[in-house]
Every structure is written in structure tokens, then in C-alpha cells.
MIDOSE-1310 file (N, C-alpha, C; in nm, 2 decimals, decimal comma, always signed):
residues 181
mkid	+2,66/+1,74/-3,56/+2,53/+1,69/-3,53/+2,51/+1,70/-3,37; +2,40/+1,75/-3,33/+2,37/+1,77/-3,19/+2,25/+1,68/-3,15; +2,27/+1,61/-3,04/+2,17/+1,52/-2,99/+2,12/+1,58/-2,86; +1,99/+1,61/-2,85/+1,94/+1,67/-2,72/+1,95/+1,57/-2,61
dhss	+1,97/+1,63/-2,49/+1,98/+1,55/-2,36/+1,84/+1,53/-2,31; +1,80/+1,40/-2,32/+1,66/+1,36/-2,27/+1,66/+1,30/-2,14; +1,77/+1,33/-2,06/+1,78/+1,26/-1,93/+1,67/+1,31/-1,83; +1,62/+1,43/-1,85/+1,51/+1,47/-1,76/+1,38/+1,43/-1,80
vstk	+1,37/+1,37/-1,92/+1,24/+1,32/-1,97/+1,22/+1,18/-1,92; +1,10/+1,15/-1,87/+1,07/+1,01/-1,82/+0,99/+0,94/-1,93; +1,05/+0,86/-2,00/+0,98/+0,78/-2,11/+1,00/+0,63/-2,08; +0,89/+0,56/-2,09/+0,91/+0,41/-2,07/+0,81/+0,34/-2,15
ldvq	+0,84/+0,21/-2,18/+0,75/+0,12/-2,25/+0,69/+0,03/-2,15; +0,56/+0,02/-2,15/+0,48/-0,07/-2,07/+0,42/-0,18/-2,15; +0,42/-0,30/-2,10/+0,35/-0,42/-2,17/+0,28/-0,49/-2,06; +0,15/-0,51/-2,08/+0,07/-0,58/-1,99/-0,01/-0,70/-2,05
yihp	-0,02/-0,80/-1,98/-0,11/-0,91/-2,02/-0,20/-0,94/-1,90; -0,33/-0,94/-1,92/-0,43/-0,96/-1,82/-0,52/-1,07/-1,86; -0,53/-1,17/-1,77/-0,62/-1,28/-1,78/-0,70/-1,30/-1,65; -0,82/-1,36/-1,65/-0,89/-1,37/-1,53/-0,82/-1,43/-1,41
hatl	-0,72/-1,51/-1,44/-0,65/-1,58/-1,33/-0,50/-1,55/-1,33; -0,45/-1,46/-1,41/-0,31/-1,43/-1,42/-0,28/-1,29/-1,48; -0,18/-1,22/-1,43/-0,14/-1,10/-1,49/+0,01/-1,09/-1,51; +0,05/-1,02/-1,60/+0,20/-1,00/-1,63/+0,21/-0,85/-1,67
hssi	+0,31/-0,79/-1,60/+0,33/-0,65/-1,63/+0,48/-0,62/-1,64; +0,53/-0,56/-1,74/+0,67/-0,52/-1,75/+0,68/-0,38/-1,80; +0,78/-0,31/-1,76/+0,81/-0,18/-1,81/+0,96/-0,16/-1,81; +1,00/-0,08/-1,91/+1,15/-0,05/-1,92/+1,16/+0,10/-1,96
glnp	+1,25/+0,17/-1,89/+1,28/+0,31/-1,93/+1,35/+0,32/-2,06; +1,31/+0,41/-2,14/+1,37/+0,43/-2,27/+1,48/+0,53/-2,27; +1,58/+0,50/-2,19/+1,70/+0,59/-2,18/+1,82/+0,50/-2,15; +1,94/+0,56/-2,16/+2,06/+0,47/-2,14/+2,08/+0,40/-2,01
tall	+2,02/+0,46/-1,90/+2,03/+0,40/-1,77/+1,89/+0,35/-1,73; +1,84/+0,26/-1,81/+1,70/+0,21/-1,80/+1,68/+0,12/-1,68; +1,56/+0,13/-1,62/+1,52/+0,04/-1,51/+1,42/-0,06/-1,58; +1,44/-0,18/-1,56/+1,34/-0,29/-1,61/+1,27/-0,34/-1,49
dlsa	+1,13/-0,33/-1,49/+1,05/-0,39/-1,39/+0,96/-0,50/-1,45; +0,95/-0,60/-1,37/+0,86/-0,71/-1,42/+0,78/-0,76/-1,30; +0,65/-0,77/-1,31/+0,57/-0,83/-1,20/+0,47/-0,93/-1,26; +0,44/-1,03/-1,18/+0,34/-1,13/-1,23/+0,26/-1,18/-1,11
sigs	+0,14/-1,22/-1,14/+0,05/-1,28/-1,03/-0,03/-1,38/-1,10; -0,07/-1,48/-1,01/-0,16/-1,59/-1,05/-0,25/-1,62/-0,94; -0,37/-1,66/-0,97/-0,46/-1,70/-0,86/-0,60/-1,70/-0,89; -0,68/-1,71/-0,79/-0,83/-1,71/-0,80/-0,88/-1,61/-0,71
qtvc	-1,01/-1,62/-0,69/-1,08/-1,52/-0,59/-1,04/-1,56/-0,45; -0,99/-1,68/-0,42/-0,96/-1,72/-0,29/-0,81/-1,71/-0,26; -0,72/-1,75/-0,35/-0,58/-1,75/-0,32/-0,51/-1,68/-0,44; -0,41/-1,60/-0,41/-0,32/-1,54/-0,51/-0,18/-1,55/-0,47
lgge	-0,09/-1,55/-0,57/+0,05/-1,55/-0,55/+0,11/-1,46/-0,65; +0,21/-1,38/-0,61/+0,27/-1,28/-0,70/+0,41/-1,24/-0,66; +0,47/-1,17/-0,75/+0,61/-1,12/-0,72/+0,65/-1,01/-0,82; +0,75/-0,95/-0,79/+0,81/-0,84/-0,87/+0,96/-0,84/-0,86
vgfd	+1,02/-0,80/-0,97/+1,16/-0,79/-0,98/+1,19/-0,66/-1,06; +1,29/-0,59/-1,01/+1,34/-0,46/-1,07/+1,49/-0,48/-1,10; +1,53/-0,45/-1,22/+1,67/-0,46/-1,26/+1,72/-0,33/-1,31; +1,83/-0,28/-1,26/+1,89/-0,16/-1,30/+2,00/-0,19/-1,40
tass	+1,97/-0,15/-1,53/+2,06/-0,18/-1,64/+2,20/-0,11/-1,63; +2,20/+0,01/-1,56/+2,32/+0,08/-1,55/+2,42/+0,01/-1,46; +2,38/-0,04/-1,35/+2,47/-0,11/-1,25/+2,46/-0,26/-1,27; +2,37/-0,32/-1,35/+2,36/-0,46/-1,37/+2,33/-0,53/-1,24
llak	+2,25/-0,46/-1,15/+2,21/-0,52/-1,02/+2,06/-0,53/-1,01; +2,01/-0,62/-0,93/+1,87/-0,62/-0,90/+1,83/-0,51/-0,81; +1,75/-0,42/-0,85/+1,71/-0,30/-0,76/+1,61/-0,34/-0,66; +1,52/-0,44/-0,69/+1,42/-0,48/-0,60/+1,37/-0,62/-0,63
ynag	+1,33/-0,69/-0,54/+1,26/-0,82/-0,56/+1,17/-0,84/-0,44; +1,04/-0,87/-0,46/+0,94/-0,89/-0,36/+0,85/-1,01/-0,40; +0,79/-1,08/-0,31/+0,70/-1,18/-0,34/+0,59/-1,19/-0,23; +0,47/-1,24/-0,27/+0,37/-1,24/-0,17/+0,26/-1,34/-0,20
igfn	+0,19/-1,38/-0,10/+0,07/-1,47/-0,11/-0,04/-1,41/-0,04; -0,16/-1,43/-0,09/-0,28/-1,37/-0,03/-0,39/-1,48/-0,02; -0,48/-1,46/+0,08/-0,59/-1,55/+0,10/-0,71/-1,47/+0,12; -0,82/-1,48/+0,05/-0,94/-1,40/+0,06/-1,07/-1,49/+0,08
kpdf	-1,15/-1,45/+0,17/-1,28/-1,50/+0,19/-1,38/-1,38/+0,20; -1,51/-1,41/+0,20/-1,60/-1,29/+0,20/-1,59/-1,21/+0,33; -1,55/-1,26/+0,44/-1,54/-1,18/+0,56/-1,40/-1,15/+0,61; -1,30/-1,20/+0,55/-1,16/-1,17/+0,59/-1,06/-1,18/+0,47
saal	-0,95/-1,12/+0,49/-0,84/-1,12/+0,39/-0,71/-1,13/+0,47; -0,62/-1,21/+0,42/-0,49/-1,22/+0,49/-0,38/-1,23/+0,38; -0,26/-1,17/+0,41/-0,15/-1,17/+0,31/-0,02/-1,18/+0,39; +0,08/-1,24/+0,32/+0,21/-1,26/+0,37/+0,31/-1,22/+0,26
mled	+0,39/-1,12/+0,28/+0,48/-1,06/+0,17/+0,62/-1,05/+0,22; +0,71/-1,10/+0,14/+0,86/-1,09/+0,16/+0,90/-0,97/+0,07; +0,95/-0,86/+0,14/+0,98/-0,73/+0,08/+1,12/-0,69/+0,10; +1,16/-0,58/+0,03/+1,29/-0,51/+0,05/+1,40/-0,61/+0,03
kges	+1,40/-0,68/-0,09/+1,50/-0,78/-0,12/+1,52/-0,89/-0,02; +1,41/-0,93/+0,04/+1,41/-1,03/+0,14/+1,45/-0,98/+0,28; +1,46/-0,85/+0,30/+1,50/-0,80/+0,43/+1,38/-0,79/+0,53; +1,26/-0,79/+0,48/+1,15/-0,78/+0,57/+1,03/-0,87/+0,53
lrgt	+0,96/-0,91/+0,63/+0,84/-0,99/+0,61/+0,72/-0,92/+0,67; +0,62/-0,90/+0,58/+0,50/-0,82/+0,63/+0,38/-0,92/+0,62; +0,30/-0,92/+0,73/+0,18/-1,00/+0,74/+0,06/-0,90/+0,77; -0,05/-0,92/+0,69/-0,16/-0,83/+0,71/-0,29/-0,92/+0,73
yaht	-0,38/-0,87/+0,80/-0,51/-0,94/+0,82/-0,62/-0,83/+0,84; -0,73/-0,85/+0,76/-0,84/-0,76/+0,77/-0,97/-0,85/+0,79; -1,05/-0,81/+0,88/-1,17/-0,89/+0,91/-1,30/-0,80/+0,92; -1,40/-0,84/+0,85/-1,53/-0,77/+0,86/-1,61/-0,84/+0,97
vnpt	-1,62/-0,77/+1,08/-1,69/-0,82/+1,19/-1,84/-0,83/+1,16; -1,90/-0,72/+1,11/-2,04/-0,72/+1,07/-2,05/-0,61/+0,96; -2,16/-0,58/+0,91/-2,17/-0,49/+0,80/-2,12/-0,35/+0,83; -2,11/-0,31/+0,96/-2,07/-0,17/+0,99/-1,93/-0,17/+1,05
tsvg	-1,87/-0,28/+1,09/-1,75/-0,28/+1,17/-1,64/-0,37/+1,10; -1,52/-0,32/+1,08/-1,41/-0,40/+1,03/-1,29/-0,37/+1,12; -1,20/-0,47/+1,14/-1,08/-0,46/+1,21/-0,96/-0,51/+1,12; -0,84/-0,46/+1,15/-0,73/-0,51/+1,08/-0,60/-0,49/+1,16
aeli	-0,50/-0,56/+1,11/-0,37/-0,56/+1,18/-0,26/-0,58/+1,07; -0,14/-0,52/+1,10/-0,02/-0,54/+1,01/+0,10/-0,56/+1,10; +0,18/-0,66/+1,08/+0,30/-0,69/+1,15/+0,41/-0,70/+1,05; +0,52/-0,63/+1,08/+0,64/-0,63/+1,00/+0,76/-0,67/+1,08
rhfs	+0,84/-0,77/+1,02/+0,96/-0,81/+1,08/+1,08/-0,77/+0,99; +1,17/-0,69/+1,04/+1,29/-0,65/+0,97/+1,40/-0,74/+1,01; +1,45/-0,83/+0,92/+1,55/-0,93/+0,96/+1,68/-0,87/+0,99; +1,73/-0,77/+0,92/+1,87/-0,72/+0,94/+1,88/-0,64/+1,08
shdn	+1,77/-0,57/+1,12/+1,78/-0,50/+1,24/+1,71/-0,57/+1,36; +1,65/-0,68/+1,33/+1,57/-0,76/+1,43/+1,46/-0,68/+1,50; +1,41/-0,58/+1,42/+1,30/-0,50/+1,47/+1,16/-0,56/+1,43; +1,06/-0,54/+1,51/+0,93/-0,57/+1,48/+0,84/-0,44/+1,49
sfii	+0,75/-0,43/+1,40/+0,65/-0,32/+1,42/+0,51/-0,37/+1,39; +0,41/-0,30/+1,44/+0,28/-0,34/+1,42/+0,18/-0,22/+1,42; +0,07/-0,24/+1,35/-0,03/-0,14/+1,35/-0,16/-0,22/+1,36; -0,25/-0,17/+1,44/-0,39/-0,23/+1,45/-0,49/-0,11/+1,42
gssy	-0,60/-0,15/+1,36/-0,69/-0,04/+1,33/-0,83/-0,10/+1,32; -0,93/-0,01/+1,31/-1,07/-0,04/+1,30/-1,14/+0,06/+1,22; -1,25/+0,02/+1,17/-1,34/+0,11/+1,09/-1,48/+0,08/+1,13; -1,56/+0,19/+1,15/-1,70/+0,17/+1,19/-1,78/+0,27/+1,11
sldp	-1,89/+0,22/+1,05/-1,98/+0,31/+0,98/-2,10/+0,35/+1,07; -2,10/+0,48/+1,10/-2,21/+0,54/+1,18/-2,34/+0,53/+1,11; -2,34/+0,56/+0,98/-2,46/+0,55/+0,89/-2,40/+0,53/+0,75; -2,49/+0,52/+0,65/-2,44/+0,49/+0,52/-2,35/+0,60/+0,46
fttv	-2,34/+0,71/+0,52/-2,27/+0,83/+0,47/-2,15/+0,86/+0,55; -2,13/+0,81/+0,68/-2,03/+0,85/+0,77/-1,95/+0,74/+0,82; -1,82/+0,74/+0,81/-1,73/+0,64/+0,86/-1,63/+0,70/+0,96; -1,60/+0,62/+1,07/-1,50/+0,66/+1,16/-1,39/+0,55/+1,16
karl	-1,26/+0,59/+1,14/-1,15/+0,50/+1,14/-1,05/+0,54/+1,25; -0,99/+0,44/+1,31/-0,89/+0,46/+1,41/-0,77/+0,36/+1,40; -0,65/+0,40/+1,43/-0,54/+0,31/+1,43/-0,44/+0,35/+1,54; -0,36/+0,24/+1,58/-0,26/+0,26/+1,68/-0,14/+0,17/+1,64
snng	-0,02/+0,23/+1,65/+0,10/+0,16/+1,62/+0,19/+0,15/+1,73; +0,29/+0,05/+1,72/+0,38/+0,03/+1,83/+0,48/+0,14/+1,85; +0,49/+0,24/+1,76/+0,58/+0,35/+1,78/+0,51/+0,47/+1,85; +0,40/+0,44/+1,91/+0,33/+0,54/+1,99/+0,24/+0,64/+1,91
kagm	+0,21/+0,61/+1,79/+0,13/+0,70/+1,71/-0,02/+0,65/+1,71; -0,11/+0,74/+1,73/-0,25/+0,70/+1,73/-0,32/+0,80/+1,63; -0,41/+0,75/+1,55/-0,47/+0,83/+1,45/-0,62/+0,80/+1,44; -0,69/+0,91/+1,39/-0,84/+0,89/+1,38/-0,88/+0,97/+1,26
vvqs	-0,98/+0,92/+1,18/-1,03/+0,99/+1,07/-1,19/+0,97/+1,07; -1,25/+1,08/+1,05/-1,40/+1,08/+1,03/-1,43/+1,14/+0,89; -1,50/+1,06/+0,81/-1,53/+1,10/+0,68/-1,68/+1,09/+0,65; -1,73/+1,19/+0,59/-1,88/+1,20/+0,57/-1,90/+1,24/+0,42
ewrp	-2,00/+1,17/+0,36/-2,04/+1,21/+0,22/-2,16/+1,30/+0,24; -2,14/+1,43/+0,24/-2,24/+1,52/+0,27/-2,34/+1,55/+0,16; -2,29/+1,52/+0,04/-2,38/+1,52/-0,08/-2,32/+1,41/-0,18; -2,39/+1,37/-0,27/-2,34/+1,26/-0,36/-2,20/+1,29/-0,42
ksli	-2,11/+1,20/-0,39/-1,97/+1,20/-0,44/-1,89/+1,32/-0,39; -1,94/+1,39/-0,28/-1,86/+1,50/-0,22/-1,84/+1,46/-0,07; -1,71/+1,46/-0,04/-1,67/+1,41/+0,10/-1,60/+1,53/+0,18; -1,63/+1,52/+0,31/-1,55/+1,60/+0,40/-1,48/+1,51/+0,50
tlsa	-1,35/+1,53/+0,52/-1,28/+1,44/+0,60/-1,20/+1,52/+0,71; -1,22/+1,48/+0,84/-1,14/+1,53/+0,95/-1,05/+1,43/+1,00; -0,92/+1,46/+1,02/-0,82/+1,37/+1,07/-0,74/+1,42/+1,18; -0,69/+1,33/+1,27/-0,61/+1,37/+1,38/-0,51/+1,26/+1,40
eyds	-0,38/+1,30/+1,44/-0,28/+1,21/+1,48/-0,20/+1,26/+1,60; -0,18/+1,17/+1,69/-0,10/+1,21/+1,81/+0,02/+1,11/+1,82; +0,13/+1,17/+1,85/+0,26/+1,10/+1,86/+0,30/+1,11/+2,01; +0,28/+1,00/+2,08/+0,31/+1,00/+2,23/+0,46/+1,01/+2,26
kavt	+0,54/+0,99/+2,16/+0,69/+1,00/+2,18/+0,74/+1,15/+2,16; +0,65/+1,23/+2,09/+0,69/+1,37/+2,07/+0,60/+1,46/+2,15; +0,62/+1,45/+2,28/+0,53/+1,52/+2,38/+0,54/+1,67/+2,36; +0,65/+1,72/+2,31/+0,67/+1,87/+2,29/+0,60/+1,92/+2,17
sspr	+0,55/+1,84/+2,08/+0,48/+1,89/+1,96/+0,33/+1,86/+1,98; +0,26/+1,94/+1,90/+0,11/+1,94/+1,91/+0,06/+1,82/+1,82; -0,05/+1,77/+1,85/-0,12/+1,67/+1,77/-0,14/+1,73/+1,63; -0,14/+1,65/+1,53/-0,16/+1,69/+1,39/-0,31/+1,68/+1,36
lgla	-0,37/+1,79/+1,30/-0,51/+1,79/+1,27/-0,52/+1,82/+1,12; -0,62/+1,76/+1,06/-0,64/+1,79/+0,91/-0,78/+1,80/+0,88; -0,81/+1,87/+0,77/-0,94/+1,89/+0,71/-0,93/+1,88/+0,56; -1,01/+1,79/+0,50/-1,01/+1,78/+0,35/-1,15/+1,79/+0,30
lalk	-1,16/+1,85/+0,18/-1,29/+1,86/+0,12/-1,27/+1,81/-0,03; -1,35/+1,72/-0,07/-1,34/+1,67/-0,21/-1,48/+1,69/-0,27; -1,48/+1,77/-0,37/-1,61/+1,80/-0,44/-1,61/+1,74/-0,58; -1,71/+1,67/-0,61/-1,73/+1,61/-0,75/-1,86/+1,65/-0,80
p	-1,87/+1,69/-0,92/-1,99/+1,74/-0,98/-2,09/+1,62/-1,01
């Protein structure tokens, strides 16, 4: 009797429970070295709390565990997340200054390496169809995106990124076109 090798096939079983104030999601791979993932969240429109755990059945070790809390109001959103098995703490903040302008920031603290990193950014709507976004990070990278809806549901996006630490390389430029009928 021959049994086919299904190791290259990715099959998993997903189970979800969704309630207006709580969610539960689990998935398990249907193979001998299955990964079991479980995530849950609870909250309201103002405050939410959640976490996820990943268990590797082959090694009997926790592959991941993360937790977070978020706070939302009509003009701002803030979150604090413990990630990478408790190795890093991420804080994010986004604020709508007015209907056309938003600003945001992200700070990450890596406990094992004692490193901190941050990104700040902004978004400005030139008109109802065109948005300009910019960001700056502590590692010397600056980026900018201009996106325009030139016809209903069709977008053209121009992007640029400059790395001040890689002075010998050219800035990265991009162009994307998304067409939807």
C-alpha cells in the first residue's frame, strides 16, 4: 500500500466565532507537523484587547505569542502591542487633524538588543481624488506616495524612497496602475 506524500500541500482547518464584541479564531494544519494558531479579541468601539498564540506540534514549543490593547476615538487611535514572544513593545498613534490631514507615529522597543526605532508620517488629501503621504524613520529612510483616482475605482500611484545611509545607491522610484471595471 502506498500513501502519497502530502507535505507540499498546505491544508488547514479554520474555526471562527464572531460576535459584535468578541472574536475567536483558530486554525490547525492538517499534516503531521501541524501548527496550531489561536487568536482572540474582546472590546467595544472605544477599547479592544486581544492576543494570539501559535503552537508548533512537531517541537511542542510555542512558536509565537503576542498581545495588544487599542483605544479608538473619532479623531485618533492608539495601540500598545507586546510582540515577538515578549521581545518587543510597539506603540502606535494616528490622529486626524482635520478632514484632509492625518498624522501618525510608531515606536518600537526591542528589549533583547536595547534598540529603539520609530517612524513618523502624514497624509494630506489635495482633493477628493488625490492623496499625498510622506514618512520618515530613524534609520534614515524617507518615503513619499502620491495616489490619484483618475477614474472611478482606477488608481495611479507614484512612490519614492530615499535611504540617507546608502548614499552610493539611487533613490527608489515606483509607478503602479490599478484598473477596475
